[in-house]
TINU-893641 format. One line per 5 residues: their letters; for each residue x, y, z of C-alpha. Coordinates in Angstrom, 2 decimals. Example, Ala and Ser with C-alpha at 12.3 -4.5 7.8 and 13.67 -1.06 7.14 Angstrom:
AS) 12.30,-4.50,7.80 | 13.67,-1.06,7.14
This chain:
MSPFF) 104.64,92.64,98.53 | 106.45,92.62,95.22 | 104.55,92.15,91.94 | 107.62,90.38,90.57 | 106.25,86.84,90.72
EGDNT) 102.98,86.24,89.00 | 100.18,84.61,90.92 | 99.88,84.22,94.66 | 102.50,86.27,96.48 | 101.62,85.15,100.00
QKPLD) 104.47,83.78,102.07 | 104.37,80.03,102.22 | 106.87,77.20,102.03 | 107.39,75.34,98.80 | 106.72,71.94,100.38
KYYKS) 103.77,71.49,98.09 | 106.52,70.42,95.70 | 108.61,68.24,98.01 | 109.39,67.47,101.63 | 112.16,69.20,103.51
SRRPS) 115.65,67.75,103.65 | 116.89,70.52,105.93 | 119.01,69.42,108.85 | 116.53,68.72,111.66 | 118.61,70.45,114.34
PLPPL) 119.71,74.12,114.38 | 123.12,75.06,113.02 | 125.94,75.32,115.53 | 126.34,79.09,115.30 | 129.53,80.92,114.42
GPIKG) 127.73,84.00,115.52 | 124.00,84.51,115.63 | 122.06,83.92,112.41 | 119.60,86.77,112.33 | 116.45,87.55,110.47
VYLPI) 113.14,85.86,109.84 | 113.08,82.09,109.84 | 110.90,80.74,107.05 | 110.21,77.01,106.78 | 112.52,75.56,104.19
GASFN) 110.83,75.00,100.88 | 113.44,73.09,98.92 | 113.35,69.51,100.04 | 114.77,67.61,97.11 | 117.79,65.72,98.36
YMSHP) 119.87,66.54,95.30 | 123.09,66.09,97.29 | 124.33,63.22,99.39 | 123.89,65.36,102.51 | 120.91,67.38,103.73
VDFDV) 121.00,71.14,103.23 | 120.88,74.02,105.68 | 119.11,76.40,103.31 | 117.46,76.38,99.92 | 119.64,79.23,98.69
IIVGG) 122.75,80.90,100.06 | 123.41,84.36,98.64 | 126.91,85.72,99.04 | 126.90,89.52,99.18 | 124.26,91.88,100.56
GPGGS) 124.59,94.67,97.98 | 121.80,95.60,95.55 | 121.91,92.40,93.49 | 122.14,90.04,96.46 | 119.56,91.83,98.59
ACARF) 117.09,92.09,95.71 | 117.47,88.40,94.96 | 117.06,87.50,98.64 | 113.90,89.58,98.93 | 112.27,88.19,95.80
LGEKG) 112.94,84.64,97.00 | 112.30,85.13,100.70 | 108.87,86.62,100.22 | 107.88,83.45,98.38 | 108.79,81.27,101.34
VSVLL) 112.17,80.11,100.08 | 114.69,79.48,102.86 | 117.49,81.98,102.15 | 120.68,82.82,104.01 | 122.19,86.18,103.03
LDKAS) 125.89,86.57,103.90 | 128.10,89.65,103.88 | 131.59,90.30,105.17 | 130.61,93.81,106.29 | 128.18,95.01,108.93
FPRDK) 125.33,97.19,107.66 | 125.05,100.08,107.20 | 128.40,100.26,105.45 | 129.96,102.53,102.86 | 130.51,101.33,99.30
TCGDA) 132.67,103.25,96.87 | 130.47,104.14,93.90 | 129.16,107.01,91.80 | 125.89,106.76,93.76 | 123.61,107.41,90.76
VSGKS) 120.29,105.55,90.83 | 119.06,105.34,87.24 | 115.61,104.82,85.77 | 116.32,101.11,85.47 | 117.14,100.96,89.17
LKVLQ) 113.94,102.81,90.06 | 111.90,100.31,88.08 | 113.18,97.37,90.16 | 112.94,99.36,93.40 | 109.29,99.93,92.52
ELGIK) 108.80,96.19,92.02 | 110.43,95.60,95.40 | 108.02,98.09,96.95 | 110.70,100.45,98.29 | 110.99,103.17,95.64
EKVAA) 109.21,105.69,97.85 | 111.29,104.69,100.86 | 114.50,105.33,98.94 | 113.12,108.65,97.68 | 112.41,109.70,101.27
KPNGK) 116.04,109.13,102.33 | 118.72,111.85,102.03 | 119.50,112.18,98.35 | 120.14,114.52,95.48 | 117.17,114.68,93.12
VKGVL) 118.19,114.54,89.48 | 116.06,116.07,86.76 | 118.48,116.05,83.85 | 121.87,115.18,82.44 | 124.61,117.62,81.42
LSAPN) 127.25,116.31,79.04 | 130.27,118.30,77.90 | 132.84,117.57,75.18 | 136.60,118.20,75.24 | 136.08,121.40,73.24
GKSFV) 133.76,122.74,75.93 | 130.52,122.23,74.01 | 127.79,121.05,76.37 | 124.09,120.39,76.46 | 121.45,119.50,79.03
VSMSK) 118.50,117.23,78.49 | 115.63,116.79,80.89 | 114.68,113.34,82.09 | 111.04,114.22,81.55 | 109.68,114.10,78.04
PGEVE) 107.53,117.03,76.83 | 103.94,116.67,77.99 | 104.74,113.98,80.55 | 104.72,114.19,84.33 | 108.06,115.35,85.67
TNAYC) 110.27,112.43,86.68 | 113.29,112.31,88.93 | 116.21,110.00,89.36 | 118.35,110.17,92.49 | 121.89,110.18,93.70
VRREI) 121.88,108.24,96.97 | 124.99,107.36,98.93 | 125.45,103.60,98.90 | 125.66,103.55,102.68 | 122.00,104.61,102.60
LDNVL) 120.70,102.79,99.51 | 122.29,99.44,100.30 | 121.07,99.56,103.88 | 117.49,100.11,102.73 | 117.77,97.12,100.40
FEHAT) 119.50,94.95,103.00 | 116.92,95.72,105.68 | 114.11,95.03,103.21 | 115.64,91.66,102.30 | 116.30,90.55,105.87
KVCQF) 112.65,90.95,106.79 | 112.00,87.73,104.85 | 115.28,85.82,105.09 | 118.01,84.88,107.52 | 121.30,86.71,107.41
RERVQ) 124.74,86.81,108.89 | 127.07,89.81,108.81 | 130.83,89.96,109.33 | 131.18,86.56,107.66 | 133.74,86.01,104.90
VTGLL) 133.08,83.28,102.35 | 136.44,81.61,101.81 | 135.48,78.93,99.32 | 132.81,76.72,97.80 | 131.77,73.23,98.75
KEHSQ) 131.53,70.85,95.81 | 130.45,67.30,95.13 | 132.10,66.48,91.84 | 131.21,69.51,89.65 | 128.16,70.46,91.71
VVGVK) 128.36,73.46,94.04 | 126.66,72.36,97.25 | 127.46,75.15,99.69 | 130.06,77.54,101.03 | 132.94,77.63,103.47
VKDLS) 132.71,80.63,105.77 | 134.78,82.35,108.41 | 133.23,84.48,111.12 | 135.39,87.63,111.18 | 134.37,88.44,114.75
LEKEQ) 134.86,85.01,116.33 | 137.59,83.74,113.99 | 135.69,80.49,113.54 | 135.06,78.52,110.37 | 132.08,76.52,109.25
ELRAH) 130.54,74.84,106.20 | 127.01,75.69,105.11 | 125.06,73.69,102.53 | 122.37,74.75,100.08 | 120.77,73.64,96.85
LVIGA) 121.91,76.86,95.19 | 124.68,79.37,95.82 | 124.31,82.82,94.25 | 127.44,84.95,94.02 | 126.61,88.62,94.48
DGATS) 129.93,89.52,96.08 | 131.10,92.22,93.70 | 134.04,92.86,91.41 | 136.43,90.79,93.54 | 133.96,87.94,93.91
VVARE) 135.21,84.92,95.84 | 132.43,82.86,94.28 | 133.58,83.80,90.75 | 137.17,83.05,91.73 | 136.22,79.61,93.01
LQVSQ) 134.31,78.97,89.79 | 137.43,80.02,87.84 | 135.79,82.95,86.01 | 137.29,85.87,87.93 | 139.87,86.93,85.34
IPSEH) 138.70,89.87,83.20 | 140.78,91.40,80.35 | 141.95,94.93,81.16 | 140.09,96.36,78.15 | 136.85,95.25,79.83
NCVAV) 137.70,96.57,83.28 | 137.45,100.14,84.53 | 139.21,101.91,87.37 | 137.41,104.79,89.05 | 138.04,107.11,91.98
RGYYE) 135.61,109.31,93.84 | 135.47,111.77,96.71 | 132.69,113.53,98.57 | 132.95,117.32,98.26 | 131.03,120.06,100.01
NVSGV) 130.38,123.58,98.64 | 131.02,122.93,94.95 | 129.63,125.96,93.14 | 127.31,125.82,90.15 | 125.73,122.51,91.14
TDNIE) 122.21,122.04,89.83 | 119.77,119.12,89.74 | 121.65,117.67,86.77 | 124.07,114.78,86.67 | 127.26,116.12,85.04
LHFVD) 129.48,114.02,82.77 | 132.51,115.89,81.41 | 134.70,114.37,78.72 | 137.76,116.39,79.69 | 140.61,116.74,77.19
DLIPG) 143.30,115.39,79.56 | 141.17,112.44,80.67 | 140.00,111.05,77.33 | 139.15,108.15,77.04 | 137.81,108.58,80.57
YFWIF) 135.47,111.19,81.98 | 135.00,113.42,85.01 | 131.70,113.51,86.88 | 129.87,115.66,89.40 | 126.73,114.11,90.90
PLEGN) 124.56,116.12,93.33 | 123.86,114.61,96.74 | 121.85,115.75,99.75 | 122.55,119.09,101.35 | 125.50,120.79,99.74
MCNVG) 127.43,117.61,98.99 | 128.53,116.09,95.68 | 130.01,112.81,94.50 | 132.98,113.81,92.33 | 135.08,111.36,90.43
VGMVM) 137.02,110.13,87.43 | 136.79,106.83,85.56 | 138.96,105.25,82.85 | 139.31,101.87,81.16 | 142.07,99.94,82.95
QDMQQ) 143.96,99.14,79.74 | 144.16,102.82,78.77 | 145.16,103.85,82.28 | 147.93,101.25,82.36 | 149.22,102.17,78.90
RKLNL) 149.43,105.84,79.87 | 150.78,104.96,83.34 | 148.29,107.26,85.06 | 147.38,107.62,88.70 | 143.70,108.54,88.66
VDEMK) 143.79,110.29,92.03 | 146.54,112.56,90.70 | 144.64,113.08,87.43 | 141.50,114.02,89.32 | 143.40,116.56,91.41
KALEK) 144.97,118.00,88.23 | 141.53,118.40,86.67 | 140.34,120.31,89.74 | 143.23,122.76,89.33 | 142.13,123.74,85.81
EPFKS) 139.09,125.46,84.42 | 136.21,124.91,84.14 | 136.52,123.19,87.54 | 139.08,125.35,89.35 | 136.67,128.19,90.08
RFAHA) 133.86,125.80,90.96 | 136.01,124.03,93.57 | 137.66,127.18,94.97 | 135.74,126.88,98.25 | 134.97,123.17,98.12
KLHGD) 135.98,120.88,100.96 | 136.81,117.19,100.58 | 135.17,114.98,103.21 | 137.16,111.84,103.88 | 139.53,110.29,101.36
IKGWT) 139.41,109.88,97.62 | 138.71,106.17,97.17 | 139.09,103.87,94.20 | 137.40,100.72,92.92 | 137.14,98.59,89.82
LPFGS) 134.13,98.15,87.56 | 133.90,94.93,85.51 | 132.23,95.87,82.24 | 129.41,93.92,80.64 | 131.25,94.11,77.32
YKKKL) 132.96,90.94,78.56 | 130.48,88.08,78.39 | 131.30,86.04,81.45 | 129.81,82.63,82.16 | 127.02,83.17,84.70
VFDGA) 125.65,79.70,85.50 | 127.22,76.53,86.87 | 126.06,73.32,88.47 | 124.48,74.63,91.66 | 125.53,78.28,91.28
MLVGD) 124.76,81.59,89.55 | 126.43,85.01,89.47 | 124.71,88.41,89.62 | 125.69,92.08,89.56 | 129.36,93.05,89.46
AACLV) 130.30,89.43,90.18 | 128.60,88.67,86.84 | 130.51,91.47,85.07 | 127.45,93.60,84.22 | 128.58,97.22,84.63
DPFTG) 127.61,99.53,81.77 | 130.77,100.09,79.64 | 129.86,103.68,78.74 | 128.28,105.17,81.85 | 129.87,102.95,84.50
EGIGN) 126.44,102.46,86.11 | 126.04,99.07,87.74 | 123.24,99.32,90.31 | 120.41,98.93,87.80 | 121.96,95.88,86.14
ALTSG) 122.71,94.35,89.54 | 119.09,94.74,90.62 | 117.85,93.39,87.30 | 120.14,90.35,87.41 | 119.16,89.69,91.02
KLAAQ) 115.53,89.64,89.96 | 116.22,87.29,87.04 | 118.31,84.97,89.24 | 115.44,84.75,91.71 | 113.09,83.77,88.91
QALLA) 115.33,80.91,87.80 | 116.09,79.82,91.34 | 112.39,79.46,92.08 | 111.93,77.33,88.97 | 114.91,75.17,89.93
LEKKD) 113.47,74.62,93.40 | 110.10,73.69,91.92 | 111.62,71.24,89.45 | 114.26,69.94,91.86 | 116.92,70.54,89.23
FSQTF) 120.01,72.62,90.07 | 122.15,71.63,87.11 | 123.91,74.12,84.89 | 121.66,73.03,82.03 | 118.49,73.87,83.95
LQPYE) 119.92,77.17,85.23 | 121.06,78.22,81.74 | 117.90,80.25,80.98 | 119.03,82.73,83.64 | 122.13,83.56,81.62
ANVWK) 120.08,83.71,78.41 | 117.58,86.05,80.06 | 120.34,88.34,81.33 | 121.76,88.78,77.85 | 118.27,89.08,76.36
ELGAE) 117.43,91.84,78.82 | 120.79,93.62,78.94 | 122.97,92.30,76.10 | 122.07,94.66,73.27 | 122.28,97.64,75.61
LDLSY) 125.71,96.59,76.89 | 126.95,96.00,73.33 | 125.83,99.47,72.30 | 127.45,101.00,75.37 | 130.70,99.31,74.44
QLQKY) 130.52,100.89,70.98 | 129.84,104.29,72.53 | 132.78,103.79,74.87 | 134.99,103.18,71.83 | 133.65,106.35,70.18
SKHKP) 134.51,108.33,73.32 | 138.22,107.59,72.82 | 138.27,109.88,69.78 | 138.15,113.56,70.72 | 137.09,114.85,67.27
LINFI) 134.20,112.38,67.20 | 133.01,113.32,70.70 | 133.27,117.02,69.81 | 131.26,116.42,66.64 | 128.54,114.37,68.36
FSRAQ) 128.10,116.87,71.17 | 128.10,119.83,68.76 | 125.35,118.15,66.77 | 123.48,117.41,69.99 | 123.43,121.13,70.78
KNPKI) 121.56,121.73,67.54 | 119.45,118.58,67.30 | 117.21,117.82,70.31 | 116.64,114.25,69.08 | 120.36,113.47,69.39
AAALS) 120.53,115.07,72.82 | 117.48,113.13,73.98 | 118.87,109.84,72.65 | 122.18,110.32,74.45 | 120.43,111.31,77.65
EMLVN) 117.91,108.46,77.65 | 120.64,105.86,77.81 | 121.63,107.24,81.22 | 118.24,107.64,82.87 | 115.46,105.83,81.04
ETPRE) 113.81,102.63,82.17 | 113.51,101.57,78.52 | 116.23,99.14,77.35 | 118.73,101.11,75.33 | 118.52,99.01,72.17
KTLSP) 114.90,100.16,71.83 | 115.84,103.84,71.89 | 119.18,104.01,70.09 | 121.41,101.87,67.88 | 124.76,102.61,66.21
LGLVK) 123.03,102.92,62.83 | 120.30,105.03,64.37 | 122.89,107.34,65.91 | 124.65,107.77,62.55 | 121.34,108.62,60.92
LLLS) 120.59,111.18,63.63 | 124.04,112.75,63.30 | 123.65,113.12,59.57 | 120.08,114.35,59.69
């Protein structure tokens, strides 16, 4: 049981607060609703019609599954929807950072994830356009050795999804096509069963959009448009037999790819996640095809010799990453957004799993309070948005500044050259990728300048 909520964590309905207004008869199924049925806890008849669930969560990725678990284990009636059938692949860099591990520990599944096929990560290697590189261990001197992991999303997301659906109901292969509203209040979702080609309306006190970068929920709430300077395009492929792979995450700021970077992340066996990422605005201005740029990088040193005997498994796939440098509205009457749907990807590293898990946890906190107080208004939900920016805002702002620095080759060369000579600079740059500590507590722009000049 998760230590996330203070106090009694035993499963029980919330009807100590109010009586159920759930529809008395079962839903006419599109397809079977699966999972554990928990007595509905939210009984406040906030809408003119009774509800089917306390909370409907759209999207079963890390943010949605974490939110569903945190709520479901407290007896909240949750329906978790996803258009895919698990396990399913998800295009990603696959790195599970220290921040992710912290929430996985709170969920009680850190050890389960660690036992799955993965690449253990003990450090970070960063290289500049001039070839200067340095490696910093994740473990601080004198401390117990710590590991992060690179876990294919097909594996990680399935662990999270299975953990969530032990305490909530779920439906796979269901596409949310729109939101139900009464005036400005979101009161449910319109869904289409992709297997049976049937449509249905489902009602809830709260709808939580965790449906990724192309979120239907965000679109329906009219907050889906993101400026290209706050969006990233990335491509990745799975390669076998890459030489020189260690237990380090590798981030290479390659001359031809600035302001983007090239990565090599170790996976289980002899596999690696290899990819390239670049801000959409820069990619469009330079009229680049990232798949072509990635292949070009592999034909030049220092990568040509390392990939001489490497084999690509499957296709090189692309996706978009909505950066947290763009402060999107996250709360609405009857709805909240989490994860990539909330535009929370780190603007410097491109890591989004940790922020998705964190936002899912924070959304669950606010949802529980809303159910207790019978208030699902935007005003009452607003603390969720405030807590997200309190927890992640300074870190995301700093990452955005670092992303801007990375566009200037001489500056990157200078910083990395100094990092070779000054362990404090190297440690500060590394911690932002792997540490559980919020970044603003370990590094600031002024602090970085002071370190560089020391």
